[in-house]
C-alpha positions in Angstrom: -13.7 47.2 27.8 -10.1 46.6 26.2 -8.2 43.9 24.2 -5.3 44.2 26.2 -6.2 41.0 28.0 -7.2 39.4 24.8 -3.8 39.9 23.3 -1.7 38.6 26.1 -1.3 34.7 26.9 -4.0 33.0 29.0 -4.9 29.8 30.5 -6.9 28.7 27.8 -3.7 27.2 26.0 -3.6 23.4 26.2 -0.9 21.9 28.3 1.3 19.2 27.2 -0.6 16.9 29.6 -3.8 17.7 28.1 -2.6 17.3 24.4 -1.3 13.8 25.4 -4.8 12.9 27.1 -6.5 13.8 24.1 -4.2 12.2 21.5 -3.2 9.0 23.3 -6.0 6.9 22.1 -5.4 7.8 18.7 -1.7 7.2 19.1 -2.4 3.9 20.7 -4.8 2.7 17.9 -2.1 3.7 15.4 0.7 1.8 17.0 -1.6 -1.4 17.4 -2.7 -1.1 13.6 1.0 -0.7 12.6 2.0 -3.6 14.6 -0.8 -5.9 13.1 0.5 -4.8 9.7 3.9 -5.5 10.3 3.0 -8.9 12.0 0.8 -9.7 8.8 3.6 -8.9 6.5 6.0 -10.9 8.5 3.5 -13.9 8.4 2.9 -13.7 4.7 6.5 -13.2 3.7 7.5 -16.1 5.3 5.0 -18.3 3.4 6.7 -18.2 0.2 10.2 -16.6 1.0 13.0 -17.9 -1.3 10.8 -20.7 -2.9 12.9 -22.8 -5.2 15.8 -20.6 -4.9 19.1 -22.7 -4.6 20.5 -19.9 -2.3 17.8 -20.4 0.3 17.8 -22.4 3.4 14.2 -22.0 4.0 11.8 -25.1 4.0 10.7 -24.3 0.6 14.0 -23.2 -0.6 16.6 -25.5 -2.6 19.8 -25.0 -1.1 20.3 -28.6 -0.1 20.1 -30.1 -3.6 22.6 -27.2 -4.9 25.0 -28.4 -2.2 24.7 -32.0 -3.0 25.3 -31.2 -6.7 28.4 -29.1 -5.7 29.8 -32.0 -3.8 29.4 -33.9 -7.1 31.2 -31.4 -9.3 28.2 -29.7 -10.5 28.4 -25.8 -10.5 25.0 -24.0 -9.9 24.5 -20.6 -11.3 21.4 -18.5 -10.6 20.0 -16.2 -13.4 17.0 -13.9 -13.2 16.7 -12.6 -16.7 15.9 -14.2 -20.1 19.1 -13.0 -21.7 21.3 -14.5 -19.0 19.3 -17.8 -19.3 19.8 -18.0 -23.1 23.4 -17.1 -23.1 24.2 -19.8 -20.4 22.7 -22.9 -22.4 24.8 -25.3 -24.2 25.5 -29.1 -24.6 27.3 -29.2 -21.1 24.6 -27.2 -19.2 21.1 -28.1 -17.6 18.7 -25.2 -17.7 16.2 -25.3 -14.8 13.2 -23.0 -15.2 11.9 -22.6 -11.5 8.5 -21.0 -12.5 7.6 -21.3 -16.1 4.2 -19.9 -15.7 5.7 -16.4 -14.6 7.1 -15.9 -18.3 5.3 -14.0 -21.1 4.5 -15.7 -24.3 7.2 -14.0 -26.0 9.7 -14.9 -23.3 8.5 -18.6 -23.5 9.0 -18.7 -27.3 12.5 -17.0 -27.0 13.7 -19.4 -24.2 12.6 -22.4 -26.1 14.3 -21.2 -29.4 17.5 -20.5 -27.2 18.0 -24.2 -25.8 16.4 -26.0 -28.5 18.9 -28.1 -30.6 21.8 -27.1 -28.2 22.5 -30.7 -26.9 21.8 -29.6 -23.3 19.0 -30.5 -21.1 16.0 -28.2 -19.9 14.0 -28.9 -16.7 10.5 -27.2 -16.5 9.3 -27.2 -13.2 5.4 -27.8 -13.1 4.5 -25.8 -16.1 0.9 -25.1 -16.8 -1.1 -26.0 -20.0 -0.2 -22.5 -21.5 3.5 -22.6 -20.6 4.2 -26.3 -21.6 2.7 -26.0 -25.0 5.4 -23.4 -26.1 8.4 -24.5 -23.9 7.9 -28.2 -24.7 5.8 -28.5 -27.9 3.8 -31.8 -28.4 3.4 -32.0 -24.6 -0.1 -31.0 -23.0 -1.1 -30.5 -19.5 -4.0 -32.4 -18.0 -6.8 -29.9 -17.1 -8.1 -32.4 -14.5 -7.0 -32.0 -10.9 -4.0 -34.3 -10.0 -4.5 -37.2 -7.7 -4.4 -36.9 -3.8 -1.3 -39.1 -3.7 1.9 -37.2 -4.1 4.3 -40.2 -3.8 4.3 -42.3 -6.9 6.3 -45.1 -8.2 8.4 -44.6 -11.3 6.8 -47.3 -13.6 8.9 -46.5 -16.5 12.3 -47.4 -18.2 14.0 -44.3 -17.4 17.3 -45.3 -15.6 17.3 -42.3 -13.2 13.7 -42.8 -12.3 14.2 -46.6 -11.8 17.2 -46.1 -9.5 15.5 -43.4 -7.4 12.4 -45.6 -6.9 9.2 -43.9 -5.4 9.4 -40.1 -5.3 7.1 -37.0 -4.5 6.2 -36.0 -8.1 2.3 -35.9 -7.8 1.2 -32.5 -9.3 0.6 -31.7 -12.7 -0.2 -34.5 -15.2 1.1 -34.5 -18.8 0.5 -36.3 -22.1 2.6 -36.3 -25.3 2.6 -37.1 -28.8 6.2 -38.1 -28.9 6.6 -41.8 -29.3 10.0 -42.2 -27.8 9.4 -40.0 -24.7 9.8 -41.6 -21.3 6.5 -41.4 -19.1 7.1 -41.8 -15.7 5.5 -41.6 -12.2 2.0 -42.0 -13.6 -1.1 -40.7 -11.7 -4.5 -42.0 -13.0 -2.7 -43.4 -16.1 -1.1 -40.0 -17.0 2.5 -39.2 -16.2 3.8 -36.6 -13.8 7.3 -36.8 -15.1 8.2 -36.6 -19.0 11.5 -36.7 -20.8 11.4 -35.8 -24.4 14.5 -36.3 -26.2 16.0 -34.1 -28.7 17.2 -36.8 -31.2 18.9 -34.2 -33.5 21.6 -33.1 -30.7 21.4 -35.5 -27.9 19.6 -33.0 -25.6 16.2 -33.5 -24.0 13.5 -31.5 -22.1 12.2 -32.9 -18.8 8.6 -31.7 -17.6 8.3 -32.2 -13.8 4.6 -32.1 -12.4 5.7 -31.0 -8.9 8.5 -29.1 -7.4 8.5 -31.1 -4.3 11.8 -33.2 -5.0 13.8 -29.9 -5.2 12.5 -28.3 -1.6 14.9 -28.5 1.4 12.2 -30.0 3.7 11.1 -32.8 1.2 14.5 -33.5 -0.1 15.2 -36.4 2.3 11.7 -38.2 1.7 11.3 -41.2 -0.4 13.7 -41.2 -3.4 13.6 -37.4 -3.9 17.2 -36.7 -3.5 18.3 -39.4 -5.8 16.1 -38.3 -8.7 16.9 -34.6 -8.0 20.6 -35.3 -8.2 20.2 -37.4 -11.4 18.0 -35.2 -13.3 19.8 -32.0 -12.6 23.5 -33.7 -12.2 23.9 -35.1 -15.8 25.8 -32.0 -17.1 28.6 -30.3 -15.2 26.8 -27.0 -15.3 23.4 -26.2 -13.9 21.8 -22.8 -14.7 19.0 -22.0 -12.3 16.5 -19.8 -13.9 14.4 -17.6 -11.3 12.0 -15.7 -13.7 11.7 -11.9 -12.4 9.0 -9.3 -13.0 11.6 -6.8 -13.5 13.2 -8.4 -16.3 13.2 -6.1 -19.4 12.4 -8.8 -21.9 8.7 -9.3 -20.3 7.2 -6.5 -22.4 7.8 -5.4 -25.9 7.2 -1.7 -26.9 3.7 -2.5 -28.2 2.8 -4.5 -25.0 3.8 -1.8 -22.4 1.3 -1.9 -19.4 0.7 0.6 -16.8 0.9 -0.1 -12.9 -2.9 -0.5 -12.8 -2.5 -3.4 -15.5 -0.1 -5.2 -13.3 -2.1 -4.9 -10.2 -4.2 -7.8 -9.8 -8.2 -7.3 -9.9 -8.5 -8.3 -6.4 -6.5 -5.1 -5.1 -8.5 -2.9 -7.4 -11.8 -4.0 -6.1 -10.3 -3.8 -2.5 -9.4 -0.2 -2.8 -12.9 0.8 -4.3 -14.4 -1.1 -1.4 -12.2 1.1 0.9 -13.4 4.3 -0.8 -17.0 3.3 -0.3 -16.6 2.4 3.4 -14.8 5.8 3.8 -17.7 7.6 2.1 -20.3 5.8 4.1 -18.3 6.6 7.4 -18.2 10.3 6.6 -21.7 10.3 5.8 -22.5 8.5 9.2 -20.4 10.9 10.9 -21.3 14.1 9.2 -23.4 16.8 10.9 -27.1 16.6 9.3 -28.0 19.7 7.5 -30.6 21.9 9.1 -31.2 24.9 11.4 -28.9 25.3 14.6 -30.7 24.0 17.6 -29.6 25.8 21.0 -28.6 23.7 23.6 -27.5 24.3 27.2 -24.0 24.4 27.9 -22.9 21.6 30.3 -20.6 24.2 32.0 -20.9 27.9 32.5 -18.0 29.7 30.8 -16.9 33.2 32.1 -17.5 36.2 30.0 -13.8 37.0 30.1 -12.8 33.7 28.8 -15.0 34.0 26.1 -13.7 37.6 25.1 -10.0 36.4 25.3 -10.7 33.3 23.3 -12.4 35.4 20.5 -9.6 38.0 20.5 -7.1 35.3 20.1 -8.8 34.1 17.0 -9.0 37.5 15.5 -5.3 37.9 16.4 -4.3 34.8 14.8 -6.5 35.6 11.4 -5.0 39.3 11.7 -8.6 40.3 11.4 -8.4 43.8 12.9 -11.5 45.1 10.8 -13.6 42.3 12.5 -12.4 43.1 16.1 -13.0 46.8 15.5 -16.5 46.1 14.3 -17.2 43.9 17.1 -16.0 46.7 19.7 -17.9 49.4 17.8 -21.0 47.6 17.5 -21.2 46.5 21.2 -20.5 50.1 22.3 -23.3 51.6 20.0 -25.6 48.9 21.3 -24.9 50.0 25.0 -24.8 53.7 24.3 -28.4 53.8 22.5 -30.5 53.2 25.6 -28.5 55.6 27.5 -29.3 58.4 25.1 -33.0 57.6 24.6 -32.4 55.6 21.3 -34.2 52.3 20.8 -31.6 49.4 20.7 -33.4 48.6 17.2 -31.7 52.1 16.0 -28.4 51.9 17.8 -26.6 51.3 14.5 -28.5 54.0 12.4 -26.2 56.7 12.0 -28.8 59.3 11.4 -30.4 58.4 14.5 -27.5 57.5 17.2 -25.2 60.4 16.3 -27.5 63.2 16.8 -28.8 61.8 20.2 -25.3 61.2 21.3 -24.3 64.8 20.3 -27.0 66.6 22.1 -26.3 64.4 25.1 -22.7 65.2 25.3 -22.8 68.6 23.7 -19.7 67.3 21.7 -18.4 67.2 18.0 -20.6 64.9 16.0 -17.8 64.6 13.2 -15.2 63.0 15.8 -18.4 60.9 17.1 -18.8 59.5 13.6 -15.2 58.9 13.1 -15.1 56.9 16.4 -18.3 54.9 16.1 -18.5 54.3 12.3 -15.2 55.2 11.2 -12.6 52.9 9.2 -10.8 49.9 10.5 -7.5 50.5 12.4 -4.3 50.1 10.5 -2.2 48.1 13.0 -2.7 46.5 16.5 -1.6 49.8 18.3 -4.7 51.8 16.6 -6.8 48.9 17.6 -5.9 49.3 21.2 -6.3 53.0 20.9 -9.7 52.7 19.6 -10.8 50.3 22.4 -9.6 52.9 25.0 -11.4 55.7 23.3 -14.7 53.6 23.1 -14.2 52.8 27.0 -13.8 56.4 27.7 -16.8 57.4 25.5 -19.1 55.1 27.4 -17.7 56.3 30.9 -18.5 59.8 29.8 -22.0 59.0 28.8 -22.8 57.2 31.9 -21.2 60.0 34.2 -24.2 61.6 36.0 
């Protein structure tokens, strides 16, 4: 037996067709999973894409009201940081805060200090209880849910509301301690639009309970367009503040948060559930510990293929010592019965060598180096060892 065949290429190597047959199911599943993820991302992204953005023409954008204001000579400037918003306020400016609840406490306090007393107008779109308390002191948000009706009548003396008539302001309801505040569009006796004047400088703060009158797909309903143009067009300049999570003013040095602090708790729980599911799947698919159970092979594999396969593994691992040990062990097992040595004593040096030397009348030292010597140093020495072992076995079998 030689290893020459083991070192040559054989038909055991998988073809490209076989590789594709094995991998196509996994590839198909990966493609379907990727397609589903992309589709879900597109659907989810379309839900709030460009919401309350005066540059967006999406249904929930506000480009329509910005263009109508431009036709009336009102310029609209979009800002995304607190510093930009604070620098832009003034007596001839209306500051619209699109999502006040995205601002931190520190940002809300600084923003209030920047526009208070400037003589300009600030419009807060649907601020919550915590936000409105800092951005419009003296105003509180009603904790109860708003009424089912979003279209409400003005029912107040504010000229802009009386001219606009009914509008879609139904949302968060507010109450105030300011005696001279205008309370409009009440829902269950609580207003959804408040105007709190700043008597010292002539400015004011508007608290709007819902963003509907600013949205593209709702602007032509009821008196939404009229009310939006009057509330936002009282000054020649409109600063549209879209709070951004990337704003450097969102955190102070002693309030720095890690990435895990910014992730919502649902994502963390979801990740934990994925790890648990992966561990359970691994336990389910893992092979149960215990002794090996012999099973009949479904097909008969030729001995030559087995030898070639093992030889290829030895060569890939550069394991000449193991290959040589396997060759010597097999040769000793076959030579022992031929020299009258029991198979159980085939690997005992002191038993096999004397019997083999007597049978061949040869040099015991050479037989010792051949059958029990050190591993070969390279592939050529391994092939030479295999040839010598074959020659020794033929000589012992010779009559």
